[in-house]
C-alpha positions as semicolon CSV with decimal commas, in nm:
position;residue;x (nm);y (nm);z (nm)
1;X;0,360;-5,464;-9,319
2;X;0,126;-5,329;-9,590
3;X;-0,236;-5,435;-9,534
4;X;-0,148;-5,680;-9,257
5;X;-0,366;-5,617;-8,948
6;X;-0,193;-5,542;-8,622
7;X;-0,183;-5,825;-8,367
8;X;-0,261;-5,567;-8,098
9;X;-0,632;-5,486;-8,057
10;X;-0,719;-5,119;-8,083
11;X;-0,866;-4,973;-7,769
12;X;-1,188;-4,782;-7,786
13;X;-1,237;-4,458;-7,598
14;X;-1,385;-4,522;-7,257
15;X;-1,331;-4,422;-6,891
16;X;-1,344;-4,593;-6,551
17;X;-1,460;-4,485;-6,208
18;X;-1,183;-4,501;-5,947
19;X;-1,272;-4,500;-5,577
20;X;-1,044;-4,577;-5,286
21;X;-0,868;-4,493;-4,960
22;X;-0,506;-4,425;-4,881
23;X;-0,310;-4,626;-4,631
24;X;-0,292;-4,479;-4,279
25;X;-0,012;-4,246;-4,187
26;X;0,233;-4,455;-3,985
27;X;0,270;-4,237;-3,676
28;X;-0,047;-4,310;-3,486
29;X;-0,022;-4,009;-3,257
30;X;-0,145;-3,839;-3,575
31;X;-0,299;-4,147;-3,736
32;X;-0,528;-4,075;-4,033
33;X;-0,602;-4,169;-4,391
34;X;-0,783;-4,009;-4,685
35;X;-1,052;-4,114;-4,932
36;X;-1,077;-4,030;-5,304
37;X;-1,313;-4,072;-5,598
38;X;-1,257;-3,977;-5,962
39;X;-1,318;-4,074;-6,324
40;X;-1,014;-4,173;-6,528
41;X;-0,907;-4,013;-6,854
42;X;-0,991;-4,183;-7,183
43;X;-0,805;-4,496;-7,291
44;X;-0,465;-4,451;-7,456
45;X;-0,281;-4,731;-7,635
46;X;0,006;-4,890;-7,444
47;X;0,169;-5,189;-7,617
48;X;-0,104;-5,445;-7,691
49;X;-0,326;-5,304;-7,417
50;X;-0,427;-4,960;-7,297
51;X;-0,393;-4,741;-6,990
52;X;-0,571;-4,441;-6,837
53;X;-0,457;-4,115;-6,680
54;X;-0,571;-4,091;-6,318
55;X;-0,589;-3,767;-6,125
56;X;-0,755;-3,695;-5,790
57;X;-0,757;-3,483;-5,480
58;X;-0,829;-3,665;-5,155
59;X;-1,080;-3,560;-4,896
60;X;-0,976;-3,301;-4,638
61;X;-0,865;-3,480;-4,320
62;X;-0,637;-3,384;-4,034
63;X;-0,618;-3,028;-4,171
64;X;-0,496;-3,109;-4,525
65;X;-0,553;-3,301;-4,850
66;X;-0,325;-3,478;-5,099
67;X;-0,324;-3,505;-5,477
68;X;-0,220;-3,770;-5,727
69;X;-0,149;-3,752;-6,099
70;X;-0,037;-4,069;-6,274
71;X;-0,138;-4,363;-6,490
72;X;-0,318;-4,692;-6,442
73;X;-0,170;-5,028;-6,529
74;X;-0,284;-5,214;-6,842
75;X;-0,631;-5,369;-6,879
76;X;-0,703;-5,682;-6,674
77;X;-0,976;-5,902;-6,822
78;X;-1,250;-5,991;-6,572
79;X;-1,468;-6,190;-6,816
80;X;-1,783;-6,107;-7,008
81;X;-1,591;-5,869;-7,231
82;X;-1,515;-5,639;-6,935
83;X;-1,190;-5,528;-6,773
84;X;-1,045;-5,328;-6,485
85;X;-0,714;-5,145;-6,422
86;X;-0,485;-5,143;-6,118
87;X;-0,286;-4,852;-5,979
88;X;-0,039;-4,856;-5,694
89;X;0,148;-4,534;-5,601
90;X;0,183;-4,255;-5,345
91;X;0,010;-3,918;-5,312
92;X;0,190;-3,585;-5,305
93;X;0,354;-3,489;-4,975
94;X;0,151;-3,251;-4,759
95;X;0,191;-3,175;-4,388
96;X;0,536;-3,345;-4,405
97;X;0,405;-3,684;-4,520
98;X;0,250;-3,874;-4,811
99;X;0,021;-4,176;-4,833
100;X;0,051;-4,497;-5,034
101;X;-0,255;-4,645;-5,203
102;X;-0,350;-4,933;-5,426
103;X;-0,675;-4,951;-5,614
104;X;-0,860;-5,134;-5,888
105;X;-1,089;-4,933;-6,113
106;X;-1,452;-5,025;-6,156
107;X;-1,544;-5,196;-6,481
108;X;-1,609;-4,983;-6,785
109;X;-1,974;-4,921;-6,878
110;X;-2,115;-5,123;-6,584
111;X;-2,477;-5,107;-6,706
112;X;-2,400;-5,227;-7,056
113;X;-2,447;-5,603;-7,053
114;X;-2,674;-5,876;-7,189
115;X;-2,914;-6,053;-6,954
116;X;-2,907;-6,428;-7,007
117;X;-3,161;-6,669;-6,863
């Protein structure tokens, strides 16, 4: 190994905004969903990519809220040197149910770009 450079690029520290909604509770006599917004944790190396910790508490709806604590998937290139992350999971159980959700993060540093004519 010695001075040989790694084939895996090193991730820089950055975060992503994560905004979404849960799926609706299936019994529609009590049909509801929840919204959430958070900022991910900093990037941590995962194989040849990186991931982020994601934690949130949903809005208060139908007399309760839910929480989530987990990780994003690896970086997905969206062009222009930018990337997003996906997450698909379930919230904690509250009021005898939980909600599934799937979300893509917003791009990192959305205002940092070069204008080209």
